[in-house]
N, CA and C of each residue as an Amber inpcrd file, in Angstrom:
protein
   315
  70.5770000 125.6130000  65.7860000  69.9630000 124.6760000  66.7130000
  70.8760000 123.4770000  66.9620000  71.4330000 122.9290000  65.9090000
  72.3120000 121.7750000  66.0460000  73.5820000 122.1620000  66.7980000
  74.0890000 123.3750000  66.5590000  75.2950000 123.8260000  67.2530000
  75.0440000 123.9400000  68.7590000  73.8530000 124.4040000  69.1470000
  73.5110000 124.5180000  70.5650000  73.4480000 123.1400000  71.2180000
  72.8320000 122.1830000  70.5400000  72.7230000 120.8320000  71.0800000
  74.1070000 120.1940000  71.2100000  74.9670000 120.4160000  70.2330000
  76.3220000 119.8830000  70.2840000  77.1120000 120.5080000  71.4320000
  76.9350000 121.8060000  71.6380000  77.6260000 122.4870000  72.7350000
  77.1710000 121.9400000  74.0890000  75.8850000 121.7130000  74.2490000
  75.3630000 121.1590000  75.5000000  75.9000000 119.7430000  75.7140000
  75.9380000 118.9560000  74.6630000  76.4590000 117.5870000  74.7520000
  77.9240000 117.5930000  75.1630000  78.7170000 118.4870000  74.6170000
  80.1340000 118.5720000  74.9690000  80.3360000 119.0250000  76.4150000
  79.4400000 119.8430000  76.9310000  79.5360000 120.2770000  78.3250000
  79.1780000 119.1560000  79.2950000  78.2480000 118.3070000  78.9020000
  77.7920000 117.2240000  79.7700000  78.7610000 116.0430000  79.7500000
  79.3720000 115.7540000  78.6290000  80.2520000 114.5990000  78.4830000
  81.4070000 114.5390000  79.4840000  82.1480000 115.5920000  79.7470000
  83.2510000 115.4710000  80.7080000  82.7930000 115.0450000  82.0950000
  81.6300000 115.4640000  82.5280000  81.1090000 115.0600000  83.8370000
  80.8050000 113.5790000  83.8950000  80.3360000 113.0170000  82.8090000
  80.0310000 111.5960000  82.7550000  81.3230000 110.7800000  82.7190000
  82.3030000 111.2600000  82.0060000  83.5560000 110.5170000  81.8450000
  84.3800000 110.4780000  83.1310000  84.1150000 111.3450000  84.0880000
  84.9220000 111.4060000  85.2960000  84.5570000 110.3530000  86.3320000
  83.4270000 109.6980000  86.1940000  83.0210000 108.6780000  87.1550000
  83.9500000 107.4790000  87.0480000  84.3410000 106.9090000  88.1970000
  85.2360000 105.7610000  88.1710000  84.4640000 104.4840000  88.4480000
  84.9370000 103.3490000  87.8990000  84.2460000 102.0780000  88.1190000
  84.5820000 101.4870000  89.4840000  83.6980000 100.6410000  89.9620000
  83.8780000  99.9500000  91.2370000  84.0280000  98.4570000  90.9800000
  84.8820000  97.8300000  91.7510000  85.0120000  96.3760000  91.7730000
  84.6990000  95.9680000  93.2130000  83.5900000  95.2590000  93.4200000
  83.1120000  94.9510000  94.7690000  83.2650000  93.4570000  95.0540000
  83.8820000  93.1550000  96.1830000  84.0210000  91.7820000  96.6680000
  83.2460000  91.6920000  97.9800000  82.2540000  90.7650000  98.0370000
  81.4050000  90.6600000  99.2170000  81.6130000  89.3300000  99.9260000
  81.6740000  89.3910000 101.2450000  81.6950000  88.2030000 102.0970000
  80.6870000  88.4830000 103.2140000  79.4470000  88.0570000 103.0010000
  78.3560000  88.4610000 103.8790000  78.1010000  87.4930000 105.0360000
  78.6000000  86.2830000 104.9800000  78.5040000  85.3240000 106.0940000
  77.0930000  85.1830000 106.6640000  76.1060000  85.0890000 105.8130000
  74.7300000  84.8880000 106.2630000  73.9440000  86.1670000 106.5160000
  74.5940000  87.3100000 106.5550000  73.8840000  88.5810000 106.7520000
  73.1740000  88.9580000 105.4490000  71.9810000  89.5010000 105.5820000
  71.2010000  89.9000000 104.4070000  71.4440000  91.3790000 104.1260000
  72.5830000  91.6800000 103.5140000  73.0190000  93.0440000 103.2590000
  73.0660000  93.3060000 101.7610000  72.4930000  94.4250000 101.3330000
  72.6090000  94.8790000  99.9480000  73.6810000  95.9630000  99.9150000
  74.5730000  95.8740000  98.9360000  75.6900000  96.8070000  98.8220000
  75.5050000  97.6540000  97.5640000  75.4720000  98.9750000  97.7460000
  75.3720000  99.9080000  96.6240000  76.5790000 100.8390000  96.6630000
  77.1530000 101.1330000  95.4820000  78.3160000 102.0130000  95.4090000
  77.9650000 103.2880000  94.6530000  78.7220000 104.3470000  94.9540000
  78.4820000 105.6330000  94.3080000  79.7670000 106.4470000  94.2910000
  80.0400000 107.0790000  93.1700000  81.1670000 108.0000000  93.0390000
  80.6480000 109.3880000  93.4080000  81.1260000 109.9440000  94.5140000
  80.6770000 111.2640000  94.9590000  81.4770000 112.3970000  94.3270000
  82.4780000 112.0750000  93.5170000  83.3330000 113.0870000  92.9070000
  84.4810000 113.4420000  93.8210000  85.4490000 114.1840000  93.3040000
  86.6290000 114.5940000  94.0730000  87.3150000 113.4180000  94.7480000
  87.4430000 112.2910000  94.0220000  88.1350000 111.0990000  94.5310000
  87.5280000 110.5710000  95.8180000  86.2030000 110.6040000  95.8940000
  85.4970000 110.1850000  97.1030000  84.4520000 109.1090000  96.7740000
  84.7630000 107.8400000  97.0970000  83.7810000 106.7700000  96.8950000
  82.8450000 106.6450000  98.0970000  81.6740000 106.0750000  97.8410000
  80.6940000 105.8630000  98.8940000  80.0970000 104.4660000  98.7450000
  79.8410000 103.8240000  99.8750000  79.1820000 102.5180000  99.8890000
  78.0010000 102.6140000 100.8410000  76.8420000 102.1590000 100.3810000
  75.6450000 102.0970000 101.2220000  75.3590000 100.6300000 101.5260000
  75.1800000 100.3360000 102.8000000  74.8820000  98.9840000 103.2470000
  73.4580000  98.9680000 103.7980000  72.5700000  98.2280000 103.1470000
  71.1730000  98.1300000 103.5800000  70.9260000  96.7360000 104.1400000
  70.4490000  96.6860000 105.3770000  70.2160000  95.4210000 106.0540000
  68.7540000  95.0180000 105.8900000  68.5260000  93.9440000 105.1280000
  67.1710000  93.4470000 104.9120000  66.8520000  92.2590000 105.8150000
  67.7600000  91.9120000 106.6860000  67.5690000  90.7810000 107.5870000
  66.8180000  91.1730000 108.8410000  66.5710000  90.1630000 109.6930000
  65.8480000  90.3780000 110.9500000  66.7950000  90.7000000 112.1040000
  68.0930000  90.5170000 111.8880000  69.0840000  90.7810000 112.9320000
  70.0770000  91.8340000 112.4640000  70.6870000  92.5050000 113.4260000
  71.7020000  93.5030000 113.1040000  72.9380000  92.8150000 112.5300000
  73.7400000  93.5880000 111.7910000  74.9710000  93.0680000 111.2080000
  76.1080000  94.0450000 111.4800000  77.2870000  93.4940000 111.6620000
  78.4950000  94.2950000 111.8370000  79.3090000  94.1390000 110.5620000
  79.6420000  95.2720000 109.9310000  80.3220000  95.2290000 108.6360000
  81.6210000  96.0240000 108.6500000  82.5580000  95.5460000 107.8570000
  83.8270000  96.2340000 107.6500000  83.9810000  96.4290000 106.1450000
  84.2320000  97.6660000 105.7300000  84.3960000  97.9900000 104.3180000
  85.8050000  98.5220000 104.1170000  86.5020000  97.9610000 103.1440000
  87.8680000  98.3820000 102.8370000  87.8880000  98.9710000 101.4300000
  88.2540000 100.2460000 101.3260000  88.3720000 100.9490000 100.0490000
  89.8370000 100.9140000  99.6150000  90.1220000 100.4900000  98.3730000
  91.4990000 100.4770000  97.8670000  91.5820000 101.2080000  96.5350000
  92.5960000 102.0760000  96.4310000  92.8420000 102.8380000  95.2080000
  94.3330000 102.7790000  94.8990000  94.7530000 101.7440000  94.2310000
  96.1350000 101.6390000  93.7660000  97.1940000 101.8550000  94.8310000
  98.0570000 102.8650000  94.6330000  99.2280000 103.0140000  95.4950000
  98.9440000 103.5790000  96.8950000  97.8080000 104.1950000  97.0980000
  97.5110000 104.7820000  98.4160000  97.1530000 103.7030000  99.4370000
  97.3550000 104.0370000 100.6970000  96.9810000 103.1180000 101.7710000
  95.4620000 102.9000000 101.7500000  95.0160000 101.6590000 101.9600000
  93.5790000 101.3830000 101.9880000  92.9050000 102.1220000 103.1360000
  91.6540000 102.4610000 102.9500000  90.8500000 103.0980000 103.9960000
  89.8370000 102.0650000 104.4780000  89.7700000 101.8430000 105.7730000
  88.8290000 100.8710000 106.3420000  87.7830000 101.6050000 107.1650000
  86.5320000 101.2580000 106.9400000  85.4120000 101.8360000 107.6910000
  84.5900000 100.6890000 108.2670000  84.0590000 100.9010000 109.4620000
  83.2340000  99.8900000 110.1230000  81.8710000 100.4880000 110.4630000
  80.8530000  99.6120000 110.4350000  79.5060000 100.0740000 110.7770000
  78.6970000  98.9230000 111.3410000  77.8310000  99.2540000 112.2640000
  76.8310000  98.3050000 112.7620000  75.5240000  98.7310000 112.1310000
  74.9220000  97.8170000 111.3640000  73.7000000  98.1370000 110.6300000
  72.5480000  97.3740000 111.2700000  71.6480000  98.1050000 111.9050000
  70.4790000  97.4820000 112.5430000  69.5460000  96.9130000 111.4750000
  68.6950000  95.9850000 111.8800000  67.7230000  95.3890000 110.9640000
  66.8400000  96.4760000 110.3560000  66.7040000  96.4580000 109.0530000
  65.8660000  97.4230000 108.3540000  66.5080000  98.7900000 108.1550000
  67.7470000  98.9650000 108.5550000  68.4300000 100.2570000 108.4520000
  69.4720000 100.2490000 107.3280000  69.9880000 101.4420000 107.0210000
  71.0280000 101.6190000 106.0090000  72.1590000 102.4430000 106.5970000
  73.3910000 102.0490000 106.2960000  74.5760000 102.8000000 106.7280000
  75.3150000 103.2780000 105.4860000  75.8030000 104.5150000 105.5130000
  76.5420000 105.0930000 104.3990000  77.9850000 105.3190000 104.8470000
  78.9260000 104.7580000 104.1020000  80.3400000 104.8670000 104.4330000
  81.0780000 105.5270000 103.2790000  81.9930000 106.4350000 103.5910000
  82.7540000 107.1310000 102.5540000  84.2360000 107.1080000 102.9010000
  85.0400000 107.3940000 101.8960000  86.4830000 107.5270000 102.0750000
  86.9600000 108.6120000 101.1220000  88.0640000 109.2330000 101.4630000
  88.6290000 110.2870000 100.6160000  90.0600000 109.8930000 100.2540000
  90.3920000 110.0330000  98.9710000  91.7240000 109.7180000  98.4800000
  92.3770000 110.9640000  97.9000000  93.6990000 111.0450000  98.0350000
  94.4410000 112.1960000  97.5260000  94.7240000 112.0850000  96.0320000
  95.0200000 110.8720000  95.5610000  95.3210000 110.6640000  94.1450000
  94.0450000 110.4390000  93.3510000  94.1380000 110.6560000  92.0570000
  93.0010000 110.4430000  91.1770000  92.5960000 108.9720000  91.1920000
  91.3310000 108.7210000  91.3990000  90.8150000 107.3540000  91.4240000
  90.4940000 106.9380000  89.9980000  91.1170000 105.8540000  89.5570000
  90.8430000 105.3130000  88.2310000  89.8830000 104.1310000  88.3440000
  90.1240000 103.3060000  89.3630000  89.2550000 102.1620000  89.6340000
  89.2420000 101.9470000  91.1450000  88.0760000 101.8400000  91.7290000
  87.9390000 101.6570000  93.1720000  87.6380000 100.1920000  93.4620000
  88.4650000  99.5950000  94.3150000  88.2450000  98.2210000  94.7480000
  87.6930000  98.2680000  96.1750000  86.5740000  97.6020000  96.3630000
  85.9020000  97.6310000  97.6720000  85.6990000  96.2000000  98.1570000
  86.1150000  95.9450000  99.4030000  85.8790000  94.6560000 100.0350000
  84.8900000  94.8740000 101.1700000  83.8010000  94.1170000 101.1580000
  82.7680000  94.2230000 102.1930000  82.7140000  92.8940000 102.9290000
  82.8950000  92.9600000 104.2490000  82.8110000  91.7510000 105.0720000
  81.8130000  92.0200000 106.1940000  80.7670000  91.2000000 106.2650000
  79.7260000  91.3920000 107.2870000  79.4770000  90.0870000 108.0240000
  78.9720000  90.2310000 109.2360000  78.5070000  89.0650000 110.0040000
  77.3330000  89.5120000 110.8520000  76.4520000  88.5720000 111.1450000
  75.2960000  88.9000000 111.9730000  75.7430000  89.1530000 113.3950000
  75.1160000  90.1330000 114.0070000  75.4600000  90.5160000 115.3750000
  74.6650000  89.7070000 116.3690000
């Protein structure tokens, strides 16, 4: 019984260890935006922008992973809506740096 539990634990551990950390820098300029990050696997980060304000917001998200060129994504997020932005990197992501800049539309 203990050997089975140990085997299951060893199978699950590598999947947990592969997730990379995020460092998020926000400049919201009065927009009421919530920023959530997620590691989708295969060197693919995701950022969800949820607009809790009464006005739409225009946002620019910059994904940076060390030596590779940064990936920039833009979105217009209507009031009460959520936008999901992703980027794909060729090199292994160790730490993802994300800059979010928004302004009210």
